[in-house]
C-alpha beads as a LAMMPS data file, in Angstrom:
LAMMPS data file: protein, C-alpha beads

160 atoms
159 bonds

1 atom types
1 bond types

-500.0 500.0 xlo xhi
-500.0 500.0 ylo yhi
-500.0 500.0 zlo zhi

Masses

1 110.0

Atoms # bond

1 1 1 0.007 -0.050 -0.167
2 1 1 1.240 3.450 -0.932
3 1 1 2.326 5.460 2.091
4 1 1 0.319 8.571 0.785
5 1 1 -2.913 6.454 1.191
6 1 1 -2.712 5.712 4.768
7 1 1 -3.971 7.614 7.593
8 1 1 -1.760 10.166 8.913
9 1 1 -1.395 9.735 12.548
10 1 1 1.126 10.978 15.283
11 1 1 2.656 7.539 15.267
12 1 1 3.101 7.747 11.187
13 1 1 4.482 11.115 11.644
14 1 1 6.849 9.995 14.225
15 1 1 7.687 7.273 11.954
16 1 1 8.539 9.314 8.879
17 1 1 10.138 11.977 10.899
18 1 1 12.904 9.231 11.715
19 1 1 12.623 7.691 8.251
20 1 1 11.920 4.560 9.445
21 1 1 10.587 2.027 7.087
22 1 1 7.282 0.411 7.139
23 1 1 4.438 -1.033 5.507
24 1 1 0.699 0.007 6.392
25 1 1 -1.966 -2.245 6.582
26 1 1 -5.550 -1.495 6.750
27 1 1 -8.291 -3.939 7.924
28 1 1 -11.692 -4.038 8.700
29 1 1 -11.656 -3.297 12.496
30 1 1 -14.420 -5.161 15.072
31 1 1 -14.917 -4.050 18.257
32 1 1 -13.547 -6.177 21.012
33 1 1 -12.083 -8.241 18.306
34 1 1 -8.365 -7.610 19.193
35 1 1 -5.272 -9.117 17.436
36 1 1 -7.263 -12.344 16.665
37 1 1 -9.138 -10.238 14.069
38 1 1 -6.281 -8.357 12.842
39 1 1 -3.875 -11.345 12.381
40 1 1 -6.733 -12.946 10.381
41 1 1 -7.621 -10.110 8.529
42 1 1 -3.857 -9.512 7.473
43 1 1 -3.015 -13.121 7.182
44 1 1 -0.292 -12.973 9.351
45 1 1 0.719 -14.817 12.788
46 1 1 -1.179 -13.417 15.782
47 1 1 2.470 -14.095 17.717
48 1 1 3.649 -11.342 15.265
49 1 1 0.841 -8.781 16.159
50 1 1 2.082 -6.797 18.970
51 1 1 -0.522 -5.118 21.108
52 1 1 0.359 -1.613 22.882
53 1 1 -1.271 -1.685 26.361
54 1 1 -1.677 1.182 28.833
55 1 1 -1.462 0.448 32.203
56 1 1 -0.736 2.058 35.458
57 1 1 1.551 1.370 38.816
58 1 1 0.182 1.527 42.341
59 1 1 1.067 5.220 42.177
60 1 1 -1.129 5.598 39.096
61 1 1 1.731 6.619 36.900
62 1 1 1.296 5.053 33.394
63 1 1 3.235 3.003 31.481
64 1 1 3.148 1.041 28.096
65 1 1 3.150 -2.560 27.972
66 1 1 4.205 -3.959 24.226
67 1 1 2.949 -7.820 23.999
68 1 1 2.545 -10.679 21.739
69 1 1 -0.823 -10.626 20.608
70 1 1 -1.604 -14.626 21.501
71 1 1 -0.108 -13.981 25.334
72 1 1 -1.269 -12.058 28.219
73 1 1 0.807 -9.972 30.805
74 1 1 1.571 -10.953 34.279
75 1 1 1.113 -7.920 35.936
76 1 1 2.642 -9.310 39.032
77 1 1 5.785 -10.535 37.433
78 1 1 5.979 -6.910 35.575
79 1 1 5.332 -5.127 39.085
80 1 1 7.875 -7.179 40.669
81 1 1 10.626 -6.085 38.025
82 1 1 9.807 -2.423 37.988
83 1 1 9.727 -2.381 41.920
84 1 1 6.263 -1.465 42.619
85 1 1 3.019 -3.125 44.663
86 1 1 1.132 -3.500 41.892
87 1 1 0.195 -2.768 37.893
88 1 1 -2.976 -2.813 36.198
89 1 1 -4.948 -1.910 33.048
90 1 1 -5.677 1.689 32.864
91 1 1 -9.665 2.253 32.083
92 1 1 -10.094 2.913 28.658
93 1 1 -10.992 6.650 29.287
94 1 1 -7.723 7.076 31.228
95 1 1 -5.698 5.232 28.607
96 1 1 -7.303 7.401 25.827
97 1 1 -6.304 10.581 27.993
98 1 1 -2.436 9.190 28.088
99 1 1 -2.016 7.936 24.844
100 1 1 -4.016 10.261 22.799
101 1 1 -5.030 7.537 20.897
102 1 1 -8.787 5.663 20.996
103 1 1 -8.174 2.095 22.793
104 1 1 -8.075 -0.455 19.805
105 1 1 -5.963 2.015 18.041
106 1 1 -3.365 2.758 20.767
107 1 1 0.422 2.838 19.218
108 1 1 3.230 3.413 21.184
109 1 1 4.850 5.858 18.677
110 1 1 3.920 9.265 19.184
111 1 1 1.858 9.168 22.353
112 1 1 0.562 12.434 23.637
113 1 1 2.151 11.755 27.253
114 1 1 5.925 10.085 27.274
115 1 1 5.167 6.864 29.169
116 1 1 8.003 4.237 29.870
117 1 1 7.748 1.492 27.481
118 1 1 8.195 -2.414 28.590
119 1 1 8.576 -4.714 25.789
120 1 1 8.186 -8.650 25.996
121 1 1 11.745 -9.650 25.077
122 1 1 10.823 -12.337 22.724
123 1 1 9.212 -9.563 20.187
124 1 1 12.927 -8.364 19.477
125 1 1 13.761 -12.064 18.112
126 1 1 10.866 -11.714 15.467
127 1 1 11.692 -10.704 11.483
128 1 1 8.929 -8.228 11.622
129 1 1 6.133 -7.208 13.936
130 1 1 2.415 -5.471 13.023
131 1 1 1.711 -3.043 15.986
132 1 1 -1.098 -0.496 15.739
133 1 1 -0.336 2.679 13.466
134 1 1 -2.568 4.822 15.621
135 1 1 -6.100 4.383 14.357
136 1 1 -8.680 1.420 14.982
137 1 1 -8.277 -1.145 11.734
138 1 1 -4.603 0.042 11.103
139 1 1 -1.355 -1.762 11.626
140 1 1 2.107 -0.982 10.600
141 1 1 4.683 -3.706 9.547
142 1 1 8.107 -2.661 11.157
143 1 1 11.055 -4.469 12.055
144 1 1 11.614 -4.896 15.750
145 1 1 15.036 -3.466 15.847
146 1 1 13.380 -0.094 14.523
147 1 1 10.659 -0.038 16.970
148 1 1 13.193 -0.595 19.942
149 1 1 15.547 2.068 18.498
150 1 1 12.616 4.483 18.408
151 1 1 11.017 3.635 21.731
152 1 1 13.917 2.645 23.777
153 1 1 11.654 -0.066 25.713
154 1 1 12.909 -2.066 28.899
155 1 1 13.069 -5.648 27.865
156 1 1 11.191 -8.037 30.151
157 1 1 9.413 -11.586 30.437
158 1 1 6.407 -11.215 31.783
159 1 1 4.308 -13.219 29.254
160 1 1 1.863 -15.852 30.246

Bonds

1 1 1 2
2 1 2 3
3 1 3 4
4 1 4 5
5 1 5 6
6 1 6 7
7 1 7 8
8 1 8 9
9 1 9 10
10 1 10 11
11 1 11 12
12 1 12 13
13 1 13 14
14 1 14 15
15 1 15 16
16 1 16 17
17 1 17 18
18 1 18 19
19 1 19 20
20 1 20 21
21 1 21 22
22 1 22 23
23 1 23 24
24 1 24 25
25 1 25 26
26 1 26 27
27 1 27 28
28 1 28 29
29 1 29 30
30 1 30 31
31 1 31 32
32 1 32 33
33 1 33 34
34 1 34 35
35 1 35 36
36 1 36 37
37 1 37 38
38 1 38 39
39 1 39 40
40 1 40 41
41 1 41 42
42 1 42 43
43 1 43 44
44 1 44 45
45 1 45 46
46 1 46 47
47 1 47 48
48 1 48 49
49 1 49 50
50 1 50 51
51 1 51 52
52 1 52 53
53 1 53 54
54 1 54 55
55 1 55 56
56 1 56 57
57 1 57 58
58 1 58 59
59 1 59 60
60 1 60 61
61 1 61 62
62 1 62 63
63 1 63 64
64 1 64 65
65 1 65 66
66 1 66 67
67 1 67 68
68 1 68 69
69 1 69 70
70 1 70 71
71 1 71 72
72 1 72 73
73 1 73 74
74 1 74 75
75 1 75 76
76 1 76 77
77 1 77 78
78 1 78 79
79 1 79 80
80 1 80 81
81 1 81 82
82 1 82 83
83 1 83 84
84 1 84 85
85 1 85 86
86 1 86 87
87 1 87 88
88 1 88 89
89 1 89 90
90 1 90 91
91 1 91 92
92 1 92 93
93 1 93 94
94 1 94 95
95 1 95 96
96 1 96 97
97 1 97 98
98 1 98 99
99 1 99 100
100 1 100 101
101 1 101 102
102 1 102 103
103 1 103 104
104 1 104 105
105 1 105 106
106 1 106 107
107 1 107 108
108 1 108 109
109 1 109 110
110 1 110 111
111 1 111 112
112 1 112 113
113 1 113 114
114 1 114 115
115 1 115 116
116 1 116 117
117 1 117 118
118 1 118 119
119 1 119 120
120 1 120 121
121 1 121 122
122 1 122 123
123 1 123 124
124 1 124 125
125 1 125 126
126 1 126 127
127 1 127 128
128 1 128 129
129 1 129 130
130 1 130 131
131 1 131 132
132 1 132 133
133 1 133 134
134 1 134 135
135 1 135 136
136 1 136 137
137 1 137 138
138 1 138 139
139 1 139 140
140 1 140 141
141 1 141 142
142 1 142 143
143 1 143 144
144 1 144 145
145 1 145 146
146 1 146 147
147 1 147 148
148 1 148 149
149 1 149 150
150 1 150 151
151 1 151 152
152 1 152 153
153 1 153 154
154 1 154 155
155 1 155 156
156 1 156 157
157 1 157 158
158 1 158 159
159 1 159 160
């Protein structure tokens, strides 16, 4: 798909600004369909579809967790690793406020608020990942090393 036909979101502006190569993938978004729908629609392994989760620690400080689409986050393990009592998902309204994106279209790139990013370390071993481009029904395919270079995440092992 030509880049000029893609939605222009803060995420896309940031990727272009940093001259990061990506492919754009539009698909029919289904409410509460998650990564199962996007992987099916794009014909890619759900393990390579990375979800962007906005969470908060026990002091209500927001953070982003990048996780394989077919895995869940052990919030207890994440809390232990980052040295706080607990980590929990933000409500959709709070997540939207922190990220500047609508839940279901949250990208880790170009968020409204700068937040620490934690990435499941096995994501880095994939040849290509598909991650939200900042709009529901829109993923970008990107080399995970480029995502790491741009986001500077802390690599963690918190998948269950």
